[in-house]
Steps between C-alpha positions, in 0.01 A plus 500: 500500500416757766171688504679825426691378195189414299361773275156616615222655300302780670208279603728229643711759678199669656349165601832405662514840670147456631574152636820620672314798641234278654764261637708777652200683646383187676824426675496409867539793739809501719480580871329838477175639628231426245276791415219468248539741209241782493316357200168322461485123482334353194546483126771721350590570138871510420641683196871435461772613263861385511839581358812287500852634537372855453317424177125490459392168358353548152125460498346219299356768269854630437637148446247416229482845334717398202332168428288463187134593572373140503768387748449812714122435514559137593744602776248753637219240501729249673597765758134580569412131541784451749424825683847637425534877513569682174600822678759356742280546808418177681163522672378242746294471815608374838322442829659668800306331778464665842694220673788533252517876554486460879784245491722729292473279191364712218504210254547126526850418393822309519580350841873500412514881505572720800351846544600798712296821530701822513206745527130468581313831510147595398622602153831322439606139547844374401642152533762268361463140394774247448421185304732225372524659152416865564518798735236776492439843645130597515343841558123526539358851491149497641272773367195380694340174613402416140808608302873446526798470272779249536849560370725193503863465398611137477847364440452164328731203544767686698678174594592408141672823405254533210323791668193667354314786661125517463301811592125457539243770546160378616181695555255336739130588507247350739209340310279385786447270798416192291809303398314259273645680194861422593710229337 
């Protein structure tokens, strides 16, 4: 069974989206001049939302809304224990170390992916990644050294013919120099 033929709940879909985002962002740079992005190194908070095939994934809150109160309460407690988002926004922290930024690698990722920058300005970075099971187009809009947004459109599993398109919108906020709070 392919990854794209399995039904996904919102939390699973967003977790998968997050993992693919990290893998595609960390792809190896092709033969291009490497320029460090105009952002601060250190700990960053990521808030991500995703939609699949043009449809927003239902939030966990929406999925459990019609359950009997006892089951709904149990599902909410379980979600809180696992750190799953009720509102559909996945929040996590990541360390963007100075050496990673200087090398052009914004995140550690999948060595099997290739990456090609198409634009690198002080406010806009665009690049494409190609991985064995996905292709992505990324656009980072940099507001200042401590804030940027990342818009990613990923075509999943293009080789199988069972194509799904995932659109992720991520807001990045610099937390501080100390990366000890990252996972």
